[in-house]
Predicted model as a PDB file, atoms N, CA, C, CB and O in Angstrom, pLDDT in the B-factor column:
MODEL        1                                                                  
ATOM      1  N   MET A   1     104.918  96.786  76.007  1.00 52.00           N  
ATOM      2  CA  MET A   1     105.276  96.283  77.543  1.00 52.00           C  
ATOM      3  C   MET A   1     103.466  96.936  77.673  1.00 52.00           C  
ATOM      4  CB  MET A   1     107.081  97.291  78.741  1.00 52.00           C  
ATOM      5  O   MET A   1     103.138  98.017  77.183  1.00 52.00           O  
ATOM      6  N   ASP A   2     102.672  96.181  78.285  1.00 75.00           N  
ATOM      7  CA  ASP A   2     101.015  96.623  79.031  1.00 75.00           C  
ATOM      8  C   ASP A   2     101.270  97.858  80.033  1.00 75.00           C  
ATOM      9  CB  ASP A   2     100.215  95.128  80.171  1.00 75.00           C  
ATOM     10  O   ASP A   2     102.227  98.143  80.753  1.00 75.00           O  
ATOM     11  N   ASN A   3     100.077  98.452  79.798  1.00 91.00           N  
ATOM     12  CA  ASN A   3      99.938 100.107  80.636  1.00 91.00           C  
ATOM     13  C   ASN A   3      99.545  98.801  81.546  1.00 91.00           C  
ATOM     14  CB  ASN A   3      98.556 101.870  80.134  1.00 91.00           C  
ATOM     15  O   ASN A   3      99.203  97.638  81.335  1.00 91.00           O  
ATOM     16  N   LYS A   4      99.831  99.806  82.886  1.00 93.00           N  
ATOM     17  CA  LYS A   4      99.714  99.287  84.457  1.00 93.00           C  
ATOM     18  C   LYS A   4      98.277 100.244  85.160  1.00 93.00           C  
ATOM     19  CB  LYS A   4     101.514  99.743  85.468  1.00 93.00           C  
ATOM     20  O   LYS A   4      98.131 101.459  85.025  1.00 93.00           O  
ATOM     21  N   TYR A   5      97.352  99.326  85.895  1.00 93.00           N  
ATOM     22  CA  TYR A   5      96.670 100.021  86.408  1.00 93.00           C  
ATOM     23  C   TYR A   5      95.739  99.753  87.862  1.00 93.00           C  
ATOM     24  CB  TYR A   5      96.116 100.261  85.430  1.00 93.00           C  
ATOM     25  O   TYR A   5      95.050  98.748  88.038  1.00 93.00           O  
ATOM     26  N   THR A   6      95.895 100.965  88.918  1.00 93.00           N  
ATOM     27  CA  THR A   6      96.145 100.558  89.914  1.00 93.00           C  
ATOM     28  C   THR A   6      94.445 100.705  89.900  1.00 93.00           C  
ATOM     29  CB  THR A   6      97.289 101.232  90.870  1.00 93.00           C  
ATOM     30  O   THR A   6      93.656 101.167  89.076  1.00 93.00           O  
ATOM     31  N   LEU A   7      94.259  99.948  91.502  1.00 94.00           N  
ATOM     32  CA  LEU A   7      93.095  99.333  92.318  1.00 94.00           C  
ATOM     33  C   LEU A   7      91.909 100.825  92.234  1.00 94.00           C  
ATOM     34  CB  LEU A   7      93.754  98.798  94.264  1.00 94.00           C  
ATOM     35  O   LEU A   7      90.754 100.820  91.808  1.00 94.00           O  
ATOM     36  N   THR A   8      92.680 101.959  92.786  1.00 93.00           N  
ATOM     37  CA  THR A   8      91.969 103.209  92.367  1.00 93.00           C  
ATOM     38  C   THR A   8      91.293 104.028  91.188  1.00 93.00           C  
ATOM     39  CB  THR A   8      92.589 103.800  92.615  1.00 93.00           C  
ATOM     40  O   THR A   8      90.292 104.738  91.087  1.00 93.00           O  
ATOM     41  N   ALA A   9      92.643 103.458  90.063  1.00 92.00           N  
ATOM     42  CA  ALA A   9      92.689 104.067  88.917  1.00 92.00           C  
ATOM     43  C   ALA A   9      91.447 103.116  87.988  1.00 92.00           C  
ATOM     44  CB  ALA A   9      94.353 104.072  88.352  1.00 92.00           C  
ATOM     45  O   ALA A   9      90.945 103.741  87.053  1.00 92.00           O  
ATOM     46  N   ILE A  10      91.116 102.159  88.132  1.00 94.00           N  
ATOM     47  CA  ILE A  10      90.200 100.929  88.026  1.00 94.00           C  
ATOM     48  C   ILE A  10      88.755 101.104  88.200  1.00 94.00           C  
ATOM     49  CB  ILE A  10      90.576  99.952  89.000  1.00 94.00           C  
ATOM     50  O   ILE A  10      87.812 100.893  87.437  1.00 94.00           O  
ATOM     51  N   ALA A  11      88.846 101.676  89.768  1.00 94.00           N  
ATOM     52  CA  ALA A  11      87.468 101.666  90.109  1.00 94.00           C  
ATOM     53  C   ALA A  11      86.900 102.967  89.740  1.00 94.00           C  
ATOM     54  CB  ALA A  11      87.250 101.367  91.551  1.00 94.00           C  
ATOM     55  O   ALA A  11      85.693 103.160  89.590  1.00 94.00           O  
ATOM     56  N   ARG A  12      88.078 104.099  89.559  1.00 92.00           N  
ATOM     57  CA  ARG A  12      87.676 105.213  89.062  1.00 92.00           C  
ATOM     58  C   ARG A  12      87.046 105.228  87.728  1.00 92.00           C  
ATOM     59  CB  ARG A  12      88.650 105.969  89.095  1.00 92.00           C  
ATOM     60  O   ARG A  12      86.069 105.906  87.412  1.00 92.00           O  
ATOM     61  N   LYS A  13      87.652 104.477  87.037  1.00 91.00           N  
ATOM     62  CA  LYS A  13      87.500 104.682  84.993  1.00 91.00           C  
ATOM     63  C   LYS A  13      85.919 103.524  85.320  1.00 91.00           C  
ATOM     64  CB  LYS A  13      89.608 103.512  83.365  1.00 91.00           C  
ATOM     65  O   LYS A  13      85.014 104.164  84.785  1.00 91.00           O  
ATOM     66  N   ILE A  14      85.408 102.466  85.806  1.00 92.00           N  
ATOM     67  CA  ILE A  14      83.791 101.871  85.868  1.00 92.00           C  
ATOM     68  C   ILE A  14      83.123 102.761  85.797  1.00 92.00           C  
ATOM     69  CB  ILE A  14      83.241 101.144  87.011  1.00 92.00           C  
ATOM     70  O   ILE A  14      82.384 103.341  85.002  1.00 92.00           O  
ATOM     71  N   SER A  15      83.950 102.875  88.044  1.00 91.00           N  
ATOM     72  CA  SER A  15      82.283 104.247  87.928  1.00 91.00           C  
ATOM     73  C   SER A  15      81.963 105.258  86.981  1.00 91.00           C  
ATOM     74  CB  SER A  15      82.196 105.378  89.099  1.00 91.00           C  
ATOM     75  O   SER A  15      80.778 105.460  86.714  1.00 91.00           O  
ATOM     76  N   LYS A  16      82.749 105.835  86.510  1.00 89.00           N  
ATOM     77  CA  LYS A  16      82.828 106.715  85.329  1.00 89.00           C  
ATOM     78  C   LYS A  16      82.233 106.255  84.396  1.00 89.00           C  
ATOM     79  CB  LYS A  16      83.990 107.009  84.879  1.00 89.00           C  
ATOM     80  O   LYS A  16      82.335 107.146  83.553  1.00 89.00           O  
ATOM     81  N   LEU A  17      81.589 105.344  83.899  1.00 84.00           N  
ATOM     82  CA  LEU A  17      80.921 104.997  82.777  1.00 84.00           C  
ATOM     83  C   LEU A  17      80.631 103.651  83.242  1.00 84.00           C  
ATOM     84  CB  LEU A  17      81.673 105.157  81.424  1.00 84.00           C  
ATOM     85  O   LEU A  17      81.078 102.676  82.638  1.00 84.00           O  
ATOM     86  N   GLN A  18      79.862 103.534  84.345  1.00 77.00           N  
ATOM     87  CA  GLN A  18      79.087 102.379  84.517  1.00 77.00           C  
ATOM     88  C   GLN A  18      77.880 103.285  85.499  1.00 77.00           C  
ATOM     89  CB  GLN A  18      80.053 100.910  85.307  1.00 77.00           C  
ATOM     90  O   GLN A  18      77.844 103.285  86.730  1.00 77.00           O  
ATOM     91  N   SER A  19      76.766 104.168  84.401  1.00 74.00           N  
ATOM     92  CA  SER A  19      75.624 105.205  85.626  1.00 74.00           C  
ATOM     93  C   SER A  19      74.912 104.425  86.574  1.00 74.00           C  
ATOM     94  CB  SER A  19      74.230 106.093  84.859  1.00 74.00           C  
ATOM     95  O   SER A  19      74.095 103.610  86.147  1.00 74.00           O  
ATOM     96  N   GLY A  20      75.079 104.538  87.690  1.00 76.00           N  
ATOM     97  CA  GLY A  20      74.414 103.708  88.751  1.00 76.00           C  
ATOM     98  C   GLY A  20      75.311 102.719  89.433  1.00 76.00           C  
ATOM     99  O   GLY A  20      74.963 102.174  90.480  1.00 76.00           O  
ATOM    100  N   ARG A  21      76.692 102.432  88.737  1.00 79.00           N  
ATOM    101  CA  ARG A  21      77.164 100.816  89.232  1.00 79.00           C  
ATOM    102  C   ARG A  21      78.485 101.731  89.821  1.00 79.00           C  
ATOM    103  CB  ARG A  21      77.537  99.183  87.699  1.00 79.00           C  
ATOM    104  O   ARG A  21      79.436 102.050  89.108  1.00 79.00           O  
ATOM    105  N   PHE A  22      78.362 102.061  91.154  1.00 88.00           N  
ATOM    106  CA  PHE A  22      80.052 102.665  91.961  1.00 88.00           C  
ATOM    107  C   PHE A  22      80.224 101.675  91.827  1.00 88.00           C  
ATOM    108  CB  PHE A  22      80.501 103.331  93.528  1.00 88.00           C  
ATOM    109  O   PHE A  22      79.364 100.795  91.845  1.00 88.00           O  
ATOM    110  N   VAL A  23      82.281 101.434  91.522  1.00 91.00           N  
ATOM    111  CA  VAL A  23      82.714 100.377  92.016  1.00 91.00           C  
ATOM    112  C   VAL A  23      83.425 101.379  92.995  1.00 91.00           C  
ATOM    113  CB  VAL A  23      83.467  99.277  91.077  1.00 91.00           C  
ATOM    114  O   VAL A  23      83.508 102.602  92.880  1.00 91.00           O  
ATOM    115  N   THR A  24      84.049 100.351  94.246  1.00 93.00           N  
ATOM    116  CA  THR A  24      84.881 101.189  94.488  1.00 93.00           C  
ATOM    117  C   THR A  24      86.733 100.661  94.834  1.00 93.00           C  
ATOM    118  CB  THR A  24      84.108 101.857  95.600  1.00 93.00           C  
ATOM    119  O   THR A  24      87.428 100.072  94.006  1.00 93.00           O  
ATOM    120  N   GLU A  25      87.060 100.954  95.843  1.00 94.00           N  
ATOM    121  CA  GLU A  25      88.168  99.659  95.587  1.00 94.00           C  
ATOM    122  C   GLU A  25      88.012  98.591  96.657  1.00 94.00           C  
ATOM    123  CB  GLU A  25      89.850 100.167  95.670  1.00 94.00           C  
ATOM    124  O   GLU A  25      88.533  97.478  96.588  1.00 94.00           O  
ATOM    125  N   ASP A  26      87.249  99.027  97.650  1.00 96.00           N  
ATOM    126  CA  ASP A  26      87.303  97.858  98.183  1.00 96.00           C  
ATOM    127  C   ASP A  26      86.206  96.265  97.302  1.00 96.00           C  
ATOM    128  CB  ASP A  26      86.831  98.367  99.759  1.00 96.00           C  
ATOM    129  O   ASP A  26      86.066  95.050  97.438  1.00 96.00           O  
ATOM    130  N   THR A  27      85.948  96.852  96.857  1.00 95.00           N  
ATOM    131  CA  THR A  27      84.866  95.782  95.836  1.00 95.00           C  
ATOM    132  C   THR A  27      85.880  94.960  95.079  1.00 95.00           C  
ATOM    133  CB  THR A  27      83.721  96.699  94.515  1.00 95.00           C  
ATOM    134  O   THR A  27      85.873  93.737  94.934  1.00 95.00           O  
ATOM    135  N   LEU A  28      86.989  96.071  94.499  1.00 96.00           N  
ATOM    136  CA  LEU A  28      88.323  95.577  93.614  1.00 96.00           C  
ATOM    137  C   LEU A  28      88.923  94.392  94.503  1.00 96.00           C  
ATOM    138  CB  LEU A  28      89.624  96.937  93.380  1.00 96.00           C  
ATOM    139  O   LEU A  28      89.061  93.184  94.306  1.00 96.00           O  
ATOM    140  N   TRP A  29      89.139  95.010  95.267  1.00 96.00           N  
ATOM    141  CA  TRP A  29      90.447  94.254  96.728  1.00 96.00           C  
ATOM    142  C   TRP A  29      89.931  92.950  96.788  1.00 96.00           C  
ATOM    143  CB  TRP A  29      90.384  95.015  98.747  1.00 96.00           C  
ATOM    144  O   TRP A  29      90.691  91.985  96.702  1.00 96.00           O  
ATOM    145  N   ASN A  30      88.564  92.802  96.945  1.00 97.00           N  
ATOM    146  CA  ASN A  30      87.408  91.818  97.209  1.00 97.00           C  
ATOM    147  C   ASN A  30      87.864  90.347  95.944  1.00 97.00           C  
ATOM    148  CB  ASN A  30      85.554  92.836  96.792  1.00 97.00           C  
ATOM    149  O   ASN A  30      88.213  89.190  96.182  1.00 97.00           O  
ATOM    150  N   TRP A  31      87.665  91.032  94.708  1.00 96.00           N  
ATOM    151  CA  TRP A  31      88.620  90.449  94.249  1.00 96.00           C  
ATOM    152  C   TRP A  31      89.561  89.739  93.720  1.00 96.00           C  
ATOM    153  CB  TRP A  31      88.664  90.460  94.350  1.00 96.00           C  
ATOM    154  O   TRP A  31      89.615  88.597  93.263  1.00 96.00           O  
ATOM    155  N   VAL A  32      90.566  90.902  93.900  1.00 97.00           N  
ATOM    156  CA  VAL A  32      91.878  90.133  94.452  1.00 97.00           C  
ATOM    157  C   VAL A  32      91.661  89.096  95.569  1.00 97.00           C  
ATOM    158  CB  VAL A  32      92.907  91.180  95.051  1.00 97.00           C  
ATOM    159  O   VAL A  32      92.252  88.028  95.408  1.00 97.00           O  
ATOM    160  N   ARG A  33      91.038  89.215  96.485  1.00 97.00           N  
ATOM    161  CA  ARG A  33      91.026  88.464  97.944  1.00 97.00           C  
ATOM    162  C   ARG A  33      90.709  87.042  97.584  1.00 97.00           C  
ATOM    163  CB  ARG A  33      89.824  89.078  99.097  1.00 97.00           C  
ATOM    164  O   ARG A  33      91.314  86.107  98.107  1.00 97.00           O  
ATOM    165  N   ASN A  34      89.506  86.831  96.453  1.00 96.00           N  
ATOM    166  CA  ASN A  34      88.456  85.510  95.323  1.00 96.00           C  
ATOM    167  C   ASN A  34      89.736  85.071  94.841  1.00 96.00           C  
ATOM    168  CB  ASN A  34      87.085  86.134  93.687  1.00 96.00           C  
ATOM    169  O   ASN A  34      90.041  83.954  95.259  1.00 96.00           O  
ATOM    170  N   GLY A  35      90.687  85.690  93.987  1.00 96.00           N  
ATOM    171  CA  GLY A  35      91.729  85.135  93.051  1.00 96.00           C  
ATOM    172  C   GLY A  35      91.638  85.473  91.955  1.00 96.00           C  
ATOM    173  O   GLY A  35      92.565  85.444  91.145  1.00 96.00           O  
ATOM    174  N   GLU A  36      90.092  85.993  91.655  1.00 96.00           N  
ATOM    175  CA  GLU A  36      89.749  86.694  90.136  1.00 96.00           C  
ATOM    176  C   GLU A  36      90.312  87.952  89.903  1.00 96.00           C  
ATOM    177  CB  GLU A  36      88.232  86.956  89.880  1.00 96.00           C  
ATOM    178  O   GLU A  36      89.590  88.895  89.577  1.00 96.00           O  
ATOM    179  N   LEU A  37      91.494  88.070  90.030  1.00 97.00           N  
ATOM    180  CA  LEU A  37      92.185  89.564  89.844  1.00 97.00           C  
ATOM    181  C   LEU A  37      93.412  89.291  90.023  1.00 97.00           C  
ATOM    182  CB  LEU A  37      91.788  90.765  90.821  1.00 97.00           C  
ATOM    183  O   LEU A  37      93.618  88.892  91.169  1.00 97.00           O  
ATOM    184  N   LYS A  38      94.222  89.331  89.444  1.00 97.00           N  
ATOM    185  CA  LYS A  38      95.668  88.840  89.948  1.00 97.00           C  
ATOM    186  C   LYS A  38      96.697  90.230  89.669  1.00 97.00           C  
ATOM    187  CB  LYS A  38      96.261  87.273  88.919  1.00 97.00           C  
ATOM    188  O   LYS A  38      96.963  90.653  88.544  1.00 97.00           O  
ATOM    189  N   VAL A  39      97.293  90.931  91.195  1.00 97.00           N  
ATOM    190  CA  VAL A  39      98.000  92.431  91.350  1.00 97.00           C  
ATOM    191  C   VAL A  39      99.380  92.067  91.269  1.00 97.00           C  
ATOM    192  CB  VAL A  39      97.694  93.322  92.836  1.00 97.00           C  
ATOM    193  O   VAL A  39      99.803  90.981  90.874  1.00 97.00           O  
ATOM    194  N   GLU A  40     100.055  93.036  91.665  1.00 95.00           N  
ATOM    195  CA  GLU A  40     101.336  92.993  92.040  1.00 95.00           C  
ATOM    196  C   GLU A  40     101.558  94.107  92.934  1.00 95.00           C  
ATOM    197  CB  GLU A  40     102.210  92.985  90.931  1.00 95.00           C  
ATOM    198  O   GLU A  40     100.507  94.732  93.080  1.00 95.00           O  
ATOM    199  N   ARG A  41     102.701  94.686  93.710  1.00 94.00           N  
ATOM    200  CA  ARG A  41     102.901  95.464  94.883  1.00 94.00           C  
ATOM    201  C   ARG A  41     103.386  96.977  94.339  1.00 94.00           C  
ATOM    202  CB  ARG A  41     104.032  94.693  95.888  1.00 94.00           C  
ATOM    203  O   ARG A  41     104.533  97.157  93.928  1.00 94.00           O  
ATOM    204  N   VAL A  42     102.370  98.052  94.385  1.00 91.00           N  
ATOM    205  CA  VAL A  42     103.654  99.236  93.440  1.00 91.00           C  
ATOM    206  C   VAL A  42     105.142  99.565  94.092  1.00 91.00           C  
ATOM    207  CB  VAL A  42     102.947 101.038  93.331  1.00 91.00           C  
ATOM    208  O   VAL A  42     105.484  99.414  95.265  1.00 91.00           O  
ATOM    209  N   PRO A  43     106.050 100.143  92.793  1.00 89.00           N  
ATOM    210  CA  PRO A  43     107.246  99.807  94.068  1.00 89.00           C  
ATOM    211  C   PRO A  43     106.759 101.178  94.836  1.00 89.00           C  
ATOM    212  CB  PRO A  43     109.356  99.772  93.517  1.00 89.00           C  
ATOM    213  O   PRO A  43     105.891 101.965  94.460  1.00 89.00           O  
ATOM    214  N   SER A  44     107.522 101.231  95.948  1.00 85.00           N  
ATOM    215  CA  SER A  44     108.022 102.811  96.595  1.00 85.00           C  
ATOM    216  C   SER A  44     107.685 103.860  95.988  1.00 85.00           C  
ATOM    217  CB  SER A  44     109.442 103.092  96.675  1.00 85.00           C  
ATOM    218  O   SER A  44     106.883 104.785  96.121  1.00 85.00           O  
ATOM    219  N   HIS A  45     108.871 103.345  94.932  1.00 86.00           N  
ATOM    220  CA  HIS A  45     108.560 105.368  93.846  1.00 86.00           C  
ATOM    221  C   HIS A  45     107.329 105.781  93.241  1.00 86.00           C  
ATOM    222  CB  HIS A  45     109.501 105.625  92.181  1.00 86.00           C  
ATOM    223  O   HIS A  45     107.052 106.894  92.795  1.00 86.00           O  
ATOM    224  N   VAL A  46     106.683 104.831  93.277  1.00 81.00           N  
ATOM    225  CA  VAL A  46     104.986 105.586  92.499  1.00 81.00           C  
ATOM    226  C   VAL A  46     104.298 105.519  92.784  1.00 81.00           C  
ATOM    227  CB  VAL A  46     104.298 105.457  91.534  1.00 81.00           C  
ATOM    228  O   VAL A  46     103.620 104.509  92.972  1.00 81.00           O  
ATOM    229  N   GLN A  47     103.928 107.393  93.126  1.00 78.00           N  
ATOM    230  CA  GLN A  47     103.122 108.086  93.563  1.00 78.00           C  
ATOM    231  C   GLN A  47     101.539 107.582  93.353  1.00 78.00           C  
ATOM    232  CB  GLN A  47     103.477 109.255  93.049  1.00 78.00           C  
ATOM    233  O   GLN A  47     101.158 106.759  92.520  1.00 78.00           O  
ATOM    234  N   SER A  48     100.909 108.132  94.107  1.00 72.00           N  
ATOM    235  CA  SER A  48      99.242 107.985  94.323  1.00 72.00           C  
ATOM    236  C   SER A  48      98.580 106.765  93.805  1.00 72.00           C  
ATOM    237  CB  SER A  48      98.454 109.148  93.597  1.00 72.00           C  
ATOM    238  O   SER A  48      98.050 106.570  92.711  1.00 72.00           O  
ATOM    239  N   TRP A  49      98.675 106.257  94.473  1.00 73.00           N  
ATOM    240  CA  TRP A  49      98.215 104.683  94.585  1.00 73.00           C  
ATOM    241  C   TRP A  49      97.375 104.446  95.026  1.00 73.00           C  
ATOM    242  CB  TRP A  49      98.798 103.853  95.117  1.00 73.00           C  
ATOM    243  O   TRP A  49      97.081 103.332  94.592  1.00 73.00           O  
ATOM    244  N   GLY A  50      96.373 104.888  95.968  1.00 84.00           N  
ATOM    245  CA  GLY A  50      95.219 105.062  96.761  1.00 84.00           C  
ATOM    246  C   GLY A  50      95.229 104.459  97.878  1.00 84.00           C  
ATOM    247  O   GLY A  50      96.042 104.812  98.733  1.00 84.00           O  
ATOM    248  N   LYS A  51      94.242 103.314  98.143  1.00 88.00           N  
ATOM    249  CA  LYS A  51      94.241 102.987  99.709  1.00 88.00           C  
ATOM    250  C   LYS A  51      95.091 101.463  99.668  1.00 88.00           C  
ATOM    251  CB  LYS A  51      92.383 102.849 100.456  1.00 88.00           C  
ATOM    252  O   LYS A  51      95.371 100.951 100.752  1.00 88.00           O  
ATOM    253  N   TYR A  52      95.475 100.785  98.421  1.00 89.00           N  
ATOM    254  CA  TYR A  52      95.519  99.351  98.580  1.00 89.00           C  
ATOM    255  C   TYR A  52      96.832  99.943  97.426  1.00 89.00           C  
ATOM    256  CB  TYR A  52      93.925  98.066  98.183  1.00 89.00           C  
ATOM    257  O   TYR A  52      96.717 100.922  96.689  1.00 89.00           O  
ATOM    258  N   PRO A  53      97.548  99.410  97.492  1.00 92.00           N  
ATOM    259  CA  PRO A  53      99.361  99.485  96.829  1.00 92.00           C  
ATOM    260  C   PRO A  53      99.576  98.810  96.201  1.00 92.00           C  
ATOM    261  CB  PRO A  53     100.564  99.314  97.514  1.00 92.00           C  
ATOM    262  O   PRO A  53     100.603  98.133  96.252  1.00 92.00           O  
ATOM    263  N   TYR A  54      98.376  98.681  95.044  1.00 94.00           N  
ATOM    264  CA  TYR A  54      98.407  97.280  93.996  1.00 94.00           C  
ATOM    265  C   TYR A  54      98.009  98.068  92.487  1.00 94.00           C  
ATOM    266  CB  TYR A  54      96.926  95.788  94.528  1.00 94.00           C  
ATOM    267  O   TYR A  54      97.284  99.028  92.224  1.00 94.00           O  
ATOM    268  N   TRP A  55      98.798  97.224  91.716  1.00 94.00           N  
ATOM    269  CA  TRP A  55      98.015  97.596  90.338  1.00 94.00           C  
ATOM    270  C   TRP A  55      98.305  95.961  88.750  1.00 94.00           C  
ATOM    271  CB  TRP A  55      99.070  99.649  89.731  1.00 94.00           C  
ATOM    272  O   TRP A  55      99.136  95.178  88.291  1.00 94.00           O  
ATOM    273  N   THR A  56      97.501  96.228  88.678  1.00 95.00           N  
ATOM    274  CA  THR A  56      98.185  95.198  87.334  1.00 95.00           C  
ATOM    275  C   THR A  56      97.799  95.771  85.674  1.00 95.00           C  
ATOM    276  CB  THR A  56      97.338  93.338  87.471  1.00 95.00           C  
ATOM    277  O   THR A  56      97.369  96.872  85.329  1.00 95.00           O  
ATOM    278  N   ASP A  57      98.094  94.714  84.952  1.00 95.00           N  
ATOM    279  CA  ASP A  57      98.742  94.592  83.920  1.00 95.00           C  
ATOM    280  C   ASP A  57      96.654  94.955  83.450  1.00 95.00           C  
ATOM    281  CB  ASP A  57      99.988  92.895  83.598  1.00 95.00           C  
ATOM    282  O   ASP A  57      95.595  94.891  84.073  1.00 95.00           O  
ATOM    283  N   GLU A  58      97.256  95.457  81.475  1.00 94.00           N  
ATOM    284  CA  GLU A  58      96.072  96.105  81.011  1.00 94.00           C  
ATOM    285  C   GLU A  58      94.768  94.696  80.593  1.00 94.00           C  
ATOM    286  CB  GLU A  58      96.642  97.171  79.508  1.00 94.00           C  
ATOM    287  O   GLU A  58      93.541  94.759  80.671  1.00 94.00           O  
ATOM    288  N   ALA A  59      95.738  93.423  80.116  1.00 94.00           N  
ATOM    289  CA  ALA A  59      96.171  92.451  79.372  1.00 94.00           C  
ATOM    290  C   ALA A  59      94.863  91.573  80.562  1.00 94.00           C  
ATOM    291  CB  ALA A  59      98.180  92.108  79.269  1.00 94.00           C  
ATOM    292  O   ALA A  59      93.758  91.238  80.134  1.00 94.00           O  
ATOM    293  N   HIS A  60      95.114  91.438  81.406  1.00 96.00           N  
ATOM    294  CA  HIS A  60      94.994  90.668  82.605  1.00 96.00           C  
ATOM    295  C   HIS A  60      93.521  91.619  83.034  1.00 96.00           C  
ATOM    296  CB  HIS A  60      96.580  90.716  83.781  1.00 96.00           C  
ATOM    297  O   HIS A  60      92.347  91.483  83.378  1.00 96.00           O  
ATOM    298  N   LEU A  61      94.306  92.393  82.803  1.00 95.00           N  
ATOM    299  CA  LEU A  61      92.512  93.028  83.317  1.00 95.00           C  
ATOM    300  C   LEU A  61      91.184  93.347  82.654  1.00 95.00           C  
ATOM    301  CB  LEU A  61      92.552  94.306  83.810  1.00 95.00           C  
ATOM    302  O   LEU A  61      90.061  93.445  83.150  1.00 95.00           O  
ATOM    303  N   LYS A  62      91.585  93.478  81.463  1.00 95.00           N  
ATOM    304  CA  LYS A  62      90.231  93.679  80.222  1.00 95.00           C  
ATOM    305  C   LYS A  62      89.969  92.120  80.165  1.00 95.00           C  
ATOM    306  CB  LYS A  62      90.738  94.491  78.288  1.00 95.00           C  
ATOM    307  O   LYS A  62      89.069  91.831  79.376  1.00 95.00           O  
ATOM    308  N   VAL A  63      90.351  91.414  80.596  1.00 96.00           N  
ATOM    309  CA  VAL A  63      90.279  89.477  80.843  1.00 96.00           C  
ATOM    310  C   VAL A  63      88.552  89.596  81.887  1.00 96.00           C  
ATOM    311  CB  VAL A  63      92.366  88.518  82.373  1.00 96.00           C  
ATOM    312  O   VAL A  63      87.364  89.337  81.699  1.00 96.00           O  
ATOM    313  N   VAL A  64      89.450  90.162  83.010  1.00 96.00           N  
ATOM    314  CA  VAL A  64      88.753  90.049  84.224  1.00 96.00           C  
ATOM    315  C   VAL A  64      87.665  91.078  84.255  1.00 96.00           C  
ATOM    316  CB  VAL A  64      89.677  90.186  85.387  1.00 96.00           C  
ATOM    317  O   VAL A  64      87.099  91.016  85.347  1.00 96.00           O  
ATOM    318  N   LEU A  65      87.087  92.119  83.382  1.00 94.00           N  
ATOM    319  CA  LEU A  65      86.394  93.037  83.736  1.00 94.00           C  
ATOM    320  C   LEU A  65      84.931  92.241  82.850  1.00 94.00           C  
ATOM    321  CB  LEU A  65      87.101  94.647  83.311  1.00 94.00           C  
ATOM    322  O   LEU A  65      83.806  92.006  83.290  1.00 94.00           O  
ATOM    323  N   GLN A  66      85.815  91.850  80.788  1.00 94.00           N  
ATOM    324  CA  GLN A  66      84.732  91.039  80.293  1.00 94.00           C  
ATOM    325  C   GLN A  66      84.190  89.584  80.883  1.00 94.00           C  
ATOM    326  CB  GLN A  66      85.108  90.836  79.033  1.00 94.00           C  
ATOM    327  O   GLN A  66      83.223  88.959  80.449  1.00 94.00           O  
ATOM    328  N   GLY A  67      85.040  89.214  81.958  1.00 95.00           N  
ATOM    329  CA  GLY A  67      84.129  87.765  82.554  1.00 95.00           C  
ATOM    330  C   GLY A  67      82.879  88.250  83.327  1.00 95.00           C  
ATOM    331  O   GLY A  67      81.855  87.626  83.606  1.00 95.00           O  
ATOM    332  N   LYS A  68      83.319  89.854  83.669  1.00 92.00           N  
ATOM    333  CA  LYS A  68      82.365  90.111  84.800  1.00 92.00           C  
ATOM    334  C   LYS A  68      80.946  91.185  84.205  1.00 92.00           C  
ATOM    335  CB  LYS A  68      83.388  90.944  86.149  1.00 92.00           C  
ATOM    336  O   LYS A  68      80.258  91.836  84.991  1.00 92.00           O  
ATOM    337  N   GLY A  69      80.780  91.178  83.049  1.00 90.00           N  
ATOM    338  CA  GLY A  69      80.242  91.566  81.891  1.00 90.00           C  
ATOM    339  C   GLY A  69      80.542  93.695  82.256  1.00 90.00           C  
ATOM    340  O   GLY A  69      79.910  94.639  82.729  1.00 90.00           O  
ATOM    341  N   TYR A  70      81.597  93.478  81.779  1.00 89.00           N  
ATOM    342  CA  TYR A  70      82.333  95.288  81.103  1.00 89.00           C  
ATOM    343  C   TYR A  70      81.996  95.038  80.188  1.00 89.00           C  
ATOM    344  CB  TYR A  70      83.998  95.925  80.966  1.00 89.00           C  
ATOM    345  O   TYR A  70      81.751  93.841  80.033  1.00 89.00           O  
ATOM    346  N   ASN A  71      81.709  96.193  78.724  1.00 88.00           N  
ATOM    347  CA  ASN A  71      82.552  96.703  78.015  1.00 88.00           C  
ATOM    348  C   ASN A  71      83.487  96.820  77.917  1.00 88.00           C  
ATOM    349  CB  ASN A  71      82.507  97.268  77.887  1.00 88.00           C  
ATOM    350  O   ASN A  71      83.570  97.630  76.994  1.00 88.00           O  
ATOM    351  N   THR A  72      84.765  96.501  78.328  1.00 90.00           N  
ATOM    352  CA  THR A  72      86.070  97.347  77.809  1.00 90.00           C  
ATOM    353  C   THR A  72      86.910  97.457  76.558  1.00 90.00           C  
ATOM    354  CB  THR A  72      86.940  97.072  78.521  1.00 90.00           C  
ATOM    355  O   THR A  72      88.131  97.384  76.420  1.00 90.00           O  
ATOM    356  N   ASP A  73      85.761  97.686  75.522  1.00 89.00           N  
ATOM    357  CA  ASP A  73      86.406  98.592  74.397  1.00 89.00           C  
ATOM    358  C   ASP A  73      85.906 100.099  74.448  1.00 89.00           C  
ATOM    359  CB  ASP A  73      86.028  97.983  72.900  1.00 89.00           C  
ATOM    360  O   ASP A  73      86.224 100.841  73.518  1.00 89.00           O  
ATOM    361  N   SER A  74      85.225 100.525  75.376  1.00 87.00           N  
ATOM    362  CA  SER A  74      85.062 101.678  76.021  1.00 87.00           C  
ATOM    363  C   SER A  74      85.084 102.138  77.205  1.00 87.00           C  
ATOM    364  CB  SER A  74      84.336 101.963  75.806  1.00 87.00           C  
ATOM    365  O   SER A  74      84.490 103.208  77.339  1.00 87.00           O  
ATOM    366  N   LEU A  75      85.684 101.593  78.345  1.00 85.00           N  
ATOM    367  CA  LEU A  75      86.262 101.703  79.056  1.00 85.00           C  
ATOM    368  C   LEU A  75      88.152 102.225  78.951  1.00 85.00           C  
ATOM    369  CB  LEU A  75      85.791 100.664  79.463  1.00 85.00           C  
ATOM    370  O   LEU A  75      88.673 103.090  79.655  1.00 85.00           O  
ATOM    371  N   PHE A  76      88.973 101.248  77.682  1.00 84.00           N  
ATOM    372  CA  PHE A  76      90.056 101.157  77.992  1.00 84.00           C  
ATOM    373  C   PHE A  76      89.959 102.528  76.019  1.00 84.00           C  
ATOM    374  CB  PHE A  76      90.867  99.137  78.374  1.00 84.00           C  
ATOM    375  O   PHE A  76      91.004 102.916  75.497  1.00 84.00           O  
ATOM    376  N   ALA A  77      89.070 102.763  75.652  1.00 78.00           N  
ATOM    377  CA  ALA A  77      89.077 103.996  74.790  1.00 78.00           C  
ATOM    378  C   ALA A  77      89.997 104.937  74.812  1.00 78.00           C  
ATOM    379  CB  ALA A  77      88.095 104.649  74.946  1.00 78.00           C  
ATOM    380  O   ALA A  77      89.905 105.908  74.061  1.00 78.00           O  
TER     381      ALA A  77                                                      
ENDMDL                                                                          
END                                                                             
């Protein structure tokens, strides 16, 4: 089973590894609204999901991030 990442966790991972390239949850939400990033609602028993209660699986996230030019090897090492 793939790991799941909330929009908050994704934004933190990208921002941490990309010097000078800060990514917010709102940026990721725009990807969702544009149909680029497929997400599902976080179950109510899961805590700490941030501004948007959605998450995505690691395999799909890697494909989307590679398409946007991010180095997924360093993000998921």
